[in-house]
C-alpha positions as CSV (number, residue, x, y, z in Angstrom):
1,X,94.2,99.6,97.7
2,X,95.5,96.1,97.8
3,X,93.3,93.0,97.9
4,X,93.9,90.2,100.4
5,X,95.4,88.0,97.7
6,X,97.8,90.8,96.5
7,X,98.8,91.5,100.1
8,X,99.6,87.8,100.7
9,X,101.6,87.6,97.5
10,X,103.6,90.7,98.6
11,X,104.2,89.2,102.0
12,X,105.7,86.1,100.5
13,X,108.1,88.3,98.4
14,X,109.0,90.4,101.5
15,X,109.8,87.3,103.5
16,X,113.1,87.0,101.6
17,X,114.3,90.6,101.7
18,X,116.4,92.4,104.3
19,X,115.6,95.9,105.6
20,X,117.4,98.6,103.6
21,X,116.5,101.6,105.8
22,X,116.4,102.3,109.5
23,X,114.3,104.9,111.4
24,X,116.1,106.1,114.6
25,X,115.9,109.0,117.0
26,X,115.9,111.5,114.1
27,X,112.5,110.1,113.0
28,X,111.2,110.7,109.5
29,X,112.5,113.7,107.7
30,X,112.3,115.0,104.1
31,X,115.6,113.5,103.0
32,X,114.6,110.0,104.4
33,X,111.3,110.2,102.4
34,X,113.2,111.1,99.3
35,X,115.5,108.1,99.6
36,X,112.6,105.8,100.4
37,X,110.7,107.1,97.3
38,X,113.8,106.5,95.1
39,X,114.2,102.9,96.5
40,X,110.5,102.2,95.9
41,X,110.9,103.3,92.3
42,X,113.9,100.9,91.8
43,X,112.6,97.9,93.8
44,X,108.8,98.4,94.3
45,X,108.9,96.6,97.7
46,X,111.1,97.5,100.6
47,X,111.5,96.6,104.2
48,X,112.3,99.2,106.9
49,X,113.6,98.7,110.4
50,X,112.4,100.9,113.3
51,X,115.2,101.1,115.9
52,X,114.5,101.0,119.7
53,X,115.7,104.5,120.2
54,X,113.1,105.9,117.8
55,X,110.3,108.0,119.2
56,X,107.8,106.4,116.8
57,X,106.3,103.0,117.2
58,X,106.4,100.7,114.1
59,X,102.7,101.1,113.1
60,X,102.8,104.9,113.3
61,X,106.1,105.0,111.3
62,X,104.8,102.6,108.7
63,X,101.6,104.6,108.1
64,X,103.4,107.9,107.9
65,X,106.1,106.7,105.5
66,X,103.4,105.0,103.3
67,X,101.3,108.2,103.3
68,X,104.2,110.5,102.5
69,X,105.5,108.3,99.6
70,X,102.0,107.3,98.2
71,X,102.9,103.7,98.9
72,X,100.8,100.8,100.2
73,X,101.4,99.4,103.7
74,X,101.9,95.6,103.4
75,X,102.7,94.3,106.8
76,X,104.4,95.0,110.1
77,X,106.2,92.3,112.2
78,X,108.0,93.3,115.4
79,X,110.1,96.4,114.7
80,X,110.1,96.0,110.9
81,X,107.5,96.9,108.2
82,X,107.1,96.5,104.5
83,X,105.7,99.0,102.0
84,X,105.0,98.6,98.3
85,X,104.6,101.1,95.4
86,X,104.2,100.1,91.8
87,X,107.2,101.5,89.8
88,X,106.4,103.6,86.8
89,X,109.6,102.7,84.8
90,X,111.0,99.5,86.4
91,X,107.9,97.3,86.9
92,X,109.1,94.0,88.2
93,X,106.2,92.7,90.4
94,X,103.0,91.5,88.7
95,X,100.3,91.4,91.3
96,X,97.7,88.6,91.0
């Protein structure tokens, strides 16, 4: 569980990154979760875009992806959301 200070720090980092995944009409499947998990291990923090043709709203998609990858939900703005998971091998972000 992230504290308010940690969440603020992660939001400031997320401000400068672009979405690397998109959730569309196919929704969230096993292959998508595997790719997100690998990206989280490499980067620790990622931004995901939910397309307008998706059957999921942004908050629902964010919570489901975070739950399935054991990540922490950081923030959601518009149709994008940010999740964070501490890397076991490539630790880059030191939380305050």
